[in-house]
N, CA, C and O atoms as a GROMACS GRO file, in nm:
protein
  444
    1MET      N    1   6.431  -6.075  10.282
    1MET     CA    2   6.288  -6.069  10.258
    1MET      C    3   6.216  -6.144  10.370
    1MET      O    4   6.249  -6.259  10.399
    2SER      N    5   6.119  -6.080  10.432
    2SER     CA    6   6.039  -6.148  10.532
    2SER      C    7   5.896  -6.157  10.481
    2SER      O    8   5.840  -6.059  10.431
    3ARG      N    9   5.837  -6.273  10.495
    3ARG     CA   10   5.702  -6.290  10.448
    3ARG      C   11   5.630  -6.396  10.529
    3ARG      O   12   5.688  -6.458  10.618
    4VAL      N   13   5.505  -6.416  10.497
    4VAL     CA   14   5.422  -6.513  10.565
    4VAL      C   15   5.399  -6.632  10.472
    4VAL      O   16   5.373  -6.615  10.353
    5CYS      N   17   5.409  -6.751  10.528
    5CYS     CA   18   5.371  -6.872  10.455
    5CYS      C   19   5.238  -6.918  10.514
    5CYS      O   20   5.227  -6.940  10.635
    6LEU      N   21   5.139  -6.931  10.431
    6LEU     CA   22   5.008  -6.976  10.473
    6LEU      C   23   4.984  -7.113  10.413
    6LEU      O   24   4.982  -7.129  10.291
    7LEU      N   25   4.966  -7.213  10.498
    7LEU     CA   26   4.944  -7.350  10.453
    7LEU      C   27   4.796  -7.380  10.457
    7LEU      O   28   4.736  -7.382  10.565
    8LEU      N   29   4.736  -7.404  10.344
    8LEU     CA   30   4.594  -7.438  10.337
    8LEU      C   31   4.582  -7.586  10.308
    8LEU      O   32   4.608  -7.632  10.196
    9MET      N   33   4.542  -7.662  10.410
    9MET     CA   34   4.539  -7.808  10.398
    9MET      C   35   4.398  -7.863  10.386
    9MET      O   36   4.378  -7.985  10.380
   10ARG      N   37   4.300  -7.774  10.382
   10ARG     CA   38   4.162  -7.818  10.363
   10ARG      C   39   4.083  -7.701  10.306
   10ARG      O   40   4.128  -7.587  10.306
   11LEU      N   41   3.965  -7.732  10.258
   11LEU     CA   42   3.875  -7.625  10.212
   11LEU      C   43   3.806  -7.564  10.333
   11LEU      O   44   3.780  -7.634  10.431
   12PRO      N   45   3.776  -7.438  10.327
   12PRO     CA   46   3.701  -7.377  10.437
   12PRO      C   47   3.559  -7.434  10.442
   12PRO      O   48   3.505  -7.478  10.340
   13ALA      N   49   3.500  -7.433  10.560
   13ALA     CA   50   3.366  -7.489  10.579
   13ALA      C   51   3.257  -7.393  10.532
   13ALA      O   52   3.143  -7.435  10.512
   14SER      N   53   3.291  -7.267  10.513
   14SER     CA   54   3.191  -7.168  10.475
   14SER      C   55   3.259  -7.051  10.404
   14SER      O   56   3.381  -7.039  10.404
   15GLU      N   57   3.177  -6.966  10.344
   15GLU     CA   58   3.233  -6.845  10.282
   15GLU      C   59   3.295  -6.754  10.387
   15GLU      O   60   3.395  -6.688  10.361
   16GLU      N   61   3.236  -6.751  10.506
   16GLU     CA   62   3.290  -6.668  10.614
   16GLU      C   63   3.431  -6.714  10.652
   16GLU      O   64   3.520  -6.632  10.674
   17GLU      N   65   3.450  -6.845  10.659
   17GLU     CA   66   3.583  -6.897  10.691
   17GLU      C   67   3.681  -6.867  10.578
   17GLU      O   68   3.797  -6.835  10.604
   18ALA      N   69   3.636  -6.877  10.454
   18ALA     CA   70   3.722  -6.844  10.340
   18ALA      C   71   3.762  -6.698  10.346
   18ALA      O   72   3.878  -6.665  10.321
   19GLU      N   73   3.668  -6.610  10.379
   19GLU     CA   74   3.700  -6.468  10.391
   19GLU      C   75   3.802  -6.444  10.502
   19GLU      O   76   3.890  -6.358  10.489
   20GLN      N   77   3.791  -6.519  10.611
   20GLN     CA   78   3.887  -6.507  10.721
   20GLN      C   79   4.027  -6.549  10.676
   20GLN      O   80   4.125  -6.480  10.705
   21ILE      N   81   4.036  -6.659  10.606
   21ILE     CA   82   4.165  -6.709  10.557
   21ILE      C   83   4.227  -6.609  10.460
   21ILE      O   84   4.344  -6.574  10.472
   22ILE      N   85   4.148  -6.563  10.364
   22ILE     CA   86   4.199  -6.469  10.265
   22ILE      C   87   4.235  -6.337  10.332
   22ILE      O   88   4.331  -6.271  10.292
   23GLY      N   89   4.160  -6.298  10.434
   23GLY     CA   90   4.192  -6.177  10.510
   23GLY      C   91   4.329  -6.184  10.573
   23GLY      O   92   4.402  -6.085  10.576
   24ILE      N   93   4.365  -6.302  10.624
   24ILE     CA   94   4.498  -6.321  10.682
   24ILE      C   95   4.604  -6.300  10.574
   24ILE      O   96   4.704  -6.233  10.598
   25ALA      N   97   4.582  -6.357  10.458
   25ALA     CA   98   4.679  -6.343  10.349
   25ALA      C   99   4.690  -6.197  10.305
   25ALA      O  100   4.800  -6.148  10.280
   26LEU      N  101   4.577  -6.128  10.295
   26LEU     CA  102   4.580  -5.987  10.253
   26LEU      C  103   4.651  -5.899  10.356
   26LEU      O  104   4.724  -5.807  10.318
   27ARG      N  105   4.629  -5.925  10.484
   27ARG     CA  106   4.700  -5.849  10.588
   27ARG      C  107   4.850  -5.877  10.583
   27ARG      O  108   4.931  -5.787  10.605
   28ALA      N  109   4.885  -6.001  10.555
   28ALA     CA  110   5.027  -6.036  10.544
   28ALA      C  111   5.093  -5.961  10.429
   28ALA      O  112   5.207  -5.917  10.440
   29LEU      N  113   5.020  -5.946  10.319
   29LEU     CA  114   5.075  -5.873  10.204
   29LEU      C  115   5.098  -5.726  10.238
   29LEU      O  116   5.189  -5.663  10.185
   30GLN      N  117   5.015  -5.671  10.325
   30GLN     CA  118   5.031  -5.531  10.365
   30GLN      C  119   5.144  -5.513  10.466
   30GLN      O  120   5.220  -5.417  10.458
   31LYS      N  121   5.156  -5.606  10.560
   31LYS     CA  122   5.250  -5.588  10.672
   31LYS      C  123   5.392  -5.637  10.640
   31LYS      O  124   5.490  -5.574  10.681
   32TRP      N  125   5.402  -5.746  10.568
   32TRP     CA  126   5.533  -5.803  10.536
   32TRP      C  127   5.564  -5.786  10.389
   32TRP      O  128   5.487  -5.725  10.315
   33ASP      N  129   5.676  -5.841  10.347
   33ASP     CA  130   5.719  -5.828  10.208
   33ASP      C  131   5.636  -5.912  10.111
   33ASP      O  132   5.644  -5.892   9.990
   34GLY      N  133   5.558  -6.003  10.163
   34GLY     CA  134   5.480  -6.086  10.074
   34GLY      C  135   5.415  -6.200  10.147
   34GLY      O  136   5.429  -6.215  10.269
   35ALA      N  137   5.344  -6.281  10.071
   35ALA     CA  138   5.278  -6.399  10.126
   35ALA      C  139   5.288  -6.511  10.024
   35ALA      O  140   5.270  -6.491   9.904
   36ALA      N  141   5.316  -6.629  10.075
   36ALA     CA  142   5.316  -6.749   9.992
   36ALA      C  143   5.208  -6.841  10.046
   36ALA      O  144   5.207  -6.873  10.165
   37ILE      N  145   5.120  -6.882   9.960
   37ILE     CA  146   5.012  -6.971   9.999
   37ILE      C  147   5.039  -7.107   9.938
   37ILE      O  148   5.049  -7.122   9.816
   38TYR      N  149   5.051  -7.206  10.025
   38TYR     CA  150   5.077  -7.343   9.982
   38TYR      C  151   4.948  -7.423   9.993
   38TYR      O  152   4.892  -7.435  10.102
   39LEU      N  153   4.901  -7.476   9.882
   39LEU     CA  154   4.781  -7.559   9.880
   39LEU      C  155   4.825  -7.704   9.894
   39LEU      O  156   4.882  -7.763   9.802
   40LEU      N  157   4.796  -7.761  10.010
   40LEU     CA  158   4.841  -7.896  10.043
   40LEU      C  159   4.721  -7.988  10.066
   40LEU      O  160   4.618  -7.944  10.118
   41GLY      N  161   4.734  -8.114  10.028
   41GLY     CA  162   4.628  -8.211  10.054
   41GLY      C  163   4.495  -8.163   9.998
   41GLY      O  164   4.486  -8.124   9.881
   42GLU      N  165   4.391  -8.167  10.083
   42GLU     CA  166   4.257  -8.125  10.041
   42GLU      C  167   4.252  -7.977  10.004
   42GLU      O  168   4.162  -7.934   9.932
   43GLY      N  169   4.346  -7.899  10.053
   43GLY     CA  170   4.352  -7.758  10.017
   43GLY      C  171   4.376  -7.736   9.868
   43GLY      O  172   4.351  -7.627   9.815
   44THR      N  173   4.423  -7.841   9.801
   44THR     CA  174   4.447  -7.833   9.657
   44THR      C  175   4.318  -7.803   9.581
   44THR      O  176   4.321  -7.746   9.472
   45PHE      N  177   4.204  -7.840   9.638
   45PHE     CA  178   4.077  -7.815   9.571
   45PHE      C  179   4.045  -7.667   9.554
   45PHE      O  180   3.955  -7.632   9.478
   46TRP      N  181   4.118  -7.578   9.622
   46TRP     CA  182   4.100  -7.434   9.599
   46TRP      C  183   4.120  -7.401   9.452
   46TRP      O  184   4.053  -7.312   9.399
   47VAL      N  185   4.212  -7.471   9.383
   47VAL     CA  186   4.240  -7.438   9.243
   47VAL      C  187   4.126  -7.476   9.150
   47VAL      O  188   4.116  -7.424   9.039
   48LYS      N  189   4.039  -7.566   9.194
   48LYS     CA  190   3.926  -7.608   9.110
   48LYS      C  191   3.805  -7.519   9.129
   48LYS      O  192   3.704  -7.535   9.060
   49GLY      N  193   3.813  -7.425   9.221
   49GLY     CA  194   3.699  -7.337   9.243
   49GLY      C  195   3.594  -7.398   9.334
   49GLY      O  196   3.477  -7.360   9.328
   50ALA      N  197   3.636  -7.494   9.420
   50ALA     CA  198   3.542  -7.552   9.515
   50ALA      C  199   3.486  -7.444   9.608
   50ALA      O  200   3.371  -7.453   9.652
   51MET      N  201   3.565  -7.344   9.637
   51MET     CA  202   3.515  -7.222   9.699
   51MET      C  203   3.513  -7.120   9.586
   51MET      O  204   3.583  -7.137   9.486
   52PRO      N  205   3.434  -7.014   9.600
   52PRO     CA  206   3.430  -6.917   9.490
   52PRO      C  207   3.572  -6.874   9.448
   52PRO      O  208   3.655  -6.840   9.532
   53ARG      N  209   3.596  -6.876   9.319
   53ARG     CA  210   3.728  -6.842   9.265
   53ARG      C  211   3.774  -6.703   9.305
   53ARG      O  212   3.893  -6.673   9.304
   54ARG      N  213   3.679  -6.617   9.339
   54ARG     CA  214   3.716  -6.479   9.374
   54ARG      C  215   3.813  -6.474   9.491
   54ARG      O  216   3.894  -6.382   9.500
   55PHE      N  217   3.806  -6.573   9.581
   55PHE     CA  218   3.896  -6.572   9.696
   55PHE      C  219   4.040  -6.591   9.652
   55PHE      O  220   4.130  -6.517   9.694
   56LEU      N  221   4.063  -6.690   9.567
   56LEU     CA  222   4.198  -6.715   9.519
   56LEU      C  223   4.243  -6.602   9.427
   56LEU      O  224   4.358  -6.558   9.434
   57LYS      N  225   4.155  -6.556   9.341
   57LYS     CA  226   4.188  -6.446   9.249
   57LYS      C  227   4.227  -6.320   9.326
   57LYS      O  228   4.318  -6.249   9.285
   58GLU      N  229   4.160  -6.294   9.435
   58GLU     CA  230   4.187  -6.172   9.512
   58GLU      C  231   4.330  -6.169   9.564
   58GLU      O  232   4.398  -6.066   9.554
   59VAL      N  233   4.378  -6.280   9.619
   59VAL     CA  234   4.516  -6.279   9.672
   59VAL      C  235   4.618  -6.281   9.559
   59VAL      O  236   4.725  -6.222   9.572
   60LEU      N  237   4.585  -6.348   9.449
   60LEU     CA  238   4.676  -6.347   9.334
   60LEU      C  239   4.688  -6.205   9.278
   60LEU      O  240   4.798  -6.160   9.244
   61ASP      N  241   4.576  -6.135   9.269
   61ASP     CA  242   4.577  -5.998   9.217
   61ASP      C  243   4.657  -5.904   9.307
   61ASP      O  244   4.712  -5.805   9.258
   62LYS      N  245   4.662  -5.933   9.436
   62LYS     CA  246   4.736  -5.847   9.531
   62LYS      C  247   4.883  -5.885   9.541
   62LYS      O  248   4.959  -5.819   9.613
   63GLY      N  249   4.925  -5.991   9.470
   63GLY     CA  250   5.066  -6.024   9.466
   63GLY      C  251   5.110  -6.145   9.546
   63GLY      O  252   5.230  -6.170   9.557
   64ALA      N  253   5.017  -6.220   9.602
   64ALA     CA  254   5.057  -6.341   9.675
   64ALA      C  255   5.106  -6.447   9.577
   64ALA      O  256   5.060  -6.455   9.463
   65GLU      N  257   5.197  -6.525   9.624
   65GLU     CA  258   5.245  -6.640   9.546
   65GLU      C  259   5.165  -6.761   9.593
   65GLU      O  260   5.161  -6.789   9.712
   66VAL      N  261   5.102  -6.832   9.499
   66VAL     CA  262   5.021  -6.948   9.532
   66VAL      C  263   5.082  -7.070   9.463
   66VAL      O  264   5.108  -7.068   9.343
   67LYS      N  265   5.104  -7.177   9.542
   67LYS     CA  266   5.165  -7.297   9.487
   67LYS      C  267   5.084  -7.422   9.523
   67LYS      O  268   5.026  -7.431   9.632
   68ALA      N  269   5.082  -7.516   9.431
   68ALA     CA  270   5.021  -7.647   9.453
   68ALA      C  271   5.122  -7.753   9.408
   68ALA      O  272   5.208  -7.726   9.324
   69GLY      N  273   5.111  -7.871   9.464
   69GLY     CA  274   5.203  -7.980   9.430
   69GLY      C  275   5.147  -8.073   9.324
   69GLY      O  276   5.028  -8.103   9.323
   70GLU      N  277   5.235  -8.116   9.235
   70GLU     CA  278   5.193  -8.209   9.129
   70GLU      C  279   5.128  -8.335   9.186
   70GLU      O  280   5.026  -8.381   9.135
   71ARG      N  281   5.187  -8.392   9.293
   71ARG     CA  282   5.133  -8.516   9.350
   71ARG      C  283   4.994  -8.494   9.410
   71ARG      O  284   4.906  -8.578   9.394
   72ASP      N  285   4.974  -8.381   9.478
   72ASP     CA  286   4.841  -8.351   9.534
   72ASP      C  287   4.738  -8.333   9.424
   72ASP      O  288   4.625  -8.381   9.437
   73LEU      N  289   4.776  -8.266   9.317
   73LEU     CA  290   4.684  -8.247   9.204
   73LEU      C  291   4.647  -8.381   9.143
   73LEU      O  292   4.530  -8.410   9.119
   74LEU      N  293   4.748  -8.462   9.117
   74LEU     CA  294   4.727  -8.593   9.056
   74LEU      C  295   4.638  -8.681   9.145
   74LEU      O  296   4.547  -8.747   9.095
   75ALA      N  297   4.664  -8.682   9.275
   75ALA     CA  298   4.588  -8.766   9.368
   75ALA      C  299   4.440  -8.726   9.373
   75ALA      O  300   4.355  -8.808   9.408
   76ARG      N  301   4.410  -8.602   9.337
   76ARG     CA  302   4.272  -8.553   9.341
   76ARG      C  303   4.211  -8.540   9.202
   76ARG      O  304   4.103  -8.482   9.186
   77GLY      N  305   4.279  -8.593   9.103
   77GLY     CA  306   4.226  -8.594   8.967
   77GLY      C  307   4.218  -8.456   8.903
   77GLY      O  308   4.133  -8.432   8.818
   78ILE      N  309   4.307  -8.367   8.945
   78ILE     CA  310   4.308  -8.231   8.890
   78ILE      C  311   4.421  -8.223   8.788
   78ILE      O  312   4.539  -8.236   8.823
   79ALA      N  313   4.386  -8.201   8.663
   79ALA     CA  314   4.486  -8.189   8.558
   79ALA      C  315   4.559  -8.057   8.569
   79ALA      O  316   4.500  -7.956   8.607
   80ASN      N  317   4.687  -8.057   8.538
   80ASN     CA  318   4.766  -7.933   8.544
   80ASN      C  319   4.705  -7.822   8.460
   80ASN      O  320   4.716  -7.705   8.496
   81ASP      N  321   4.640  -7.857   8.349
   81ASP     CA  322   4.581  -7.752   8.265
   81ASP      C  323   4.454  -7.693   8.327
   81ASP      O  324   4.403  -7.592   8.277
   82ALA      N  325   4.402  -7.755   8.434
   82ALA     CA  326   4.285  -7.700   8.504
   82ALA      C  327   4.326  -7.596   8.609
   82ALA      O  328   4.242  -7.527   8.665
   83VAL      N  329   4.456  -7.587   8.634
   83VAL     CA  330   4.508  -7.495   8.735
   83VAL      C  331   4.525  -7.357   8.672
   83VAL      O  332   4.576  -7.344   8.561
   84LYS      N  333   4.482  -7.255   8.744
   84LYS     CA  334   4.497  -7.118   8.693
   84LYS      C  335   4.644  -7.091   8.661
   84LYS      O  336   4.734  -7.138   8.731
   85ALA      N  337   4.667  -7.015   8.557
   85ALA     CA  338   4.802  -6.989   8.509
   85ALA      C  339   4.892  -6.927   8.616
   85ALA      O  340   5.012  -6.951   8.617
   86ARG      N  341   4.835  -6.848   8.705
   86ARG     CA  342   4.918  -6.780   8.805
   86ARG      C  343   4.947  -6.866   8.929
   86ARG      O  344   5.018  -6.822   9.019
   87VAL      N  345   4.892  -6.986   8.933
   87VAL     CA  346   4.922  -7.077   9.044
   87VAL      C  347   5.039  -7.163   9.000
   87VAL      O  348   5.034  -7.231   8.897
   88GLY      N  349   5.146  -7.161   9.079
   88GLY     CA  350   5.263  -7.241   9.048
   88GLY      C  351   5.242  -7.387   9.083
   88GLY      O  352   5.192  -7.418   9.191
   89VAL      N  353   5.279  -7.475   8.994
   89VAL     CA  354   5.271  -7.619   9.019
   89VAL      C  355   5.414  -7.668   9.037
   89VAL      O  356   5.500  -7.649   8.951
   90SER      N  357   5.438  -7.734   9.150
   90SER     CA  358   5.573  -7.776   9.185
   90SER      C  359   5.582  -7.927   9.196
   90SER      O  360   5.493  -7.993   9.251
   91ALA      N  361   5.692  -7.982   9.143
   91ALA     CA  362   5.719  -8.124   9.158
   91ALA      C  363   5.765  -8.157   9.299
   91ALA      O  364   5.753  -8.271   9.344
   92ASP      N  365   5.819  -8.058   9.370
   92ASP     CA  366   5.869  -8.078   9.508
   92ASP      C  367   5.814  -7.968   9.598
   92ASP      O  368   5.890  -7.886   9.650
   93LEU      N  369   5.684  -7.967   9.616
   93LEU     CA  370   5.620  -7.863   9.696
   93LEU      C  371   5.671  -7.862   9.840
   93LEU      O  372   5.692  -7.755   9.898
   94GLU      N  373   5.690  -7.979   9.897
   94GLU     CA  374   5.738  -7.987  10.034
   94GLU      C  375   5.877  -7.927  10.047
   94GLU      O  376   5.906  -7.856  10.144
   95GLY      N  377   5.963  -7.954   9.951
   95GLY     CA  378   6.098  -7.895   9.950
   95GLY      C  379   6.093  -7.745   9.936
   95GLY      O  380   6.167  -7.673  10.003
   96ASP      N  381   6.005  -7.696   9.847
   96ASP     CA  382   5.987  -7.552   9.831
   96ASP      C  383   5.942  -7.489   9.962
   96ASP      O  384   5.990  -7.383  10.002
   97LEU      N  385   5.848  -7.555  10.029
   97LEU     CA  386   5.795  -7.505  10.155
   97LEU      C  387   5.904  -7.498  10.262
   97LEU      O  388   5.916  -7.397  10.333
   98VAL      N  389   5.982  -7.603  10.275
   98VAL     CA  390   6.090  -7.603  10.375
   98VAL      C  391   6.189  -7.490  10.347
   98VAL      O  392   6.228  -7.419  10.439
   99ASP      N  393   6.229  -7.474  10.223
   99ASP     CA  394   6.321  -7.365  10.188
   99ASP      C  395   6.260  -7.230  10.222
   99ASP      O  396   6.328  -7.143  10.278
  100ASP      N  397   6.135  -7.212  10.188
  100ASP     CA  398   6.067  -7.085  10.213
  100ASP      C  399   6.060  -7.055  10.363
  100ASP      O  400   6.090  -6.944  10.407
  101VAL      N  401   6.021  -7.155  10.440
  101VAL     CA  402   6.009  -7.137  10.586
  101VAL      C  403   6.145  -7.110  10.648
  101VAL      O  404   6.157  -7.024  10.736
  102MET      N  405   6.247  -7.180  10.604
  102MET     CA  406   6.380  -7.166  10.664
  102MET      C  407   6.450  -7.036  10.626
  102MET      O  408   6.523  -6.979  10.708
  103TYR      N  409   6.428  -6.987  10.505
  103TYR     CA  410   6.508  -6.876  10.456
  103TYR      C  411   6.433  -6.746  10.430
  103TYR      O  412   6.495  -6.640  10.419
  104SER      N  413   6.299  -6.751  10.420
  104SER     CA  414   6.227  -6.630  10.382
  104SER      C  415   6.113  -6.590  10.476
  104SER      O  416   6.079  -6.472  10.485
  105ALA      N  417   6.055  -6.687  10.544
  105ALA     CA  418   5.932  -6.659  10.618
  105ALA      C  419   5.958  -6.604  10.758
  105ALA      O  420   6.049  -6.648  10.828
  106ASP      N  421   5.876  -6.508  10.795
  106ASP     CA  422   5.874  -6.456  10.932
  106ASP      C  423   5.768  -6.529  11.013
  106ASP      O  424   5.782  -6.547  11.134
  107ARG      N  425   5.662  -6.570  10.946
  107ARG     CA  426   5.548  -6.635  11.010
  107ARG      C  427   5.502  -6.750  10.921
  107ARG      O  428   5.511  -6.745  10.798
  108VAL      N  429   5.452  -6.854  10.988
  108VAL     CA  430   5.389  -6.966  10.919
  108VAL      C  431   5.252  -6.987  10.984
  108VAL      O  432   5.242  -7.003  11.106
  109ILE      N  433   5.149  -6.987  10.902
  109ILE     CA  434   5.012  -7.004  10.952
  109ILE      C  435   4.954  -7.126  10.881
  109ILE      O  436   4.959  -7.137  10.758
  110SER      N  437   4.900  -7.216  10.960
  110SER     CA  438   4.844  -7.339  10.904
  110SER      C  439   4.693  -7.340  10.922
  110SER      O  440   4.642  -7.306  11.029
  111TRP      N  441   4.624  -7.378  10.817
  111TRP     CA  442   4.479  -7.383  10.824
  111TRP      C  443   4.431  -7.516  10.771
  111TRP      O  444   4.311  -7.541  10.768
   0.00000   0.00000   0.00000
């Protein structure tokens, strides 16, 4: 399986930037076998809807895998029950990312 790993480490500065980021994920879903979006650090705020939820919902609806880390959520005061059901919460997000990059990903894009 070849796919793209997209690392989102901050919130986009505008809706236009969010559309650009999501566009990358949507193109990856079309071209490769899939896309995994890792919400790291400040990027964890995507799950709270700091940007319009439609952006995250759009990639989830198209089949992207979206993951956030328990430690990042906790550090930002985001309760696990506030995370959308389709977003995976991992106790070892960094380990998951390394495995994904080493064994499944064709491309890694960091934002």
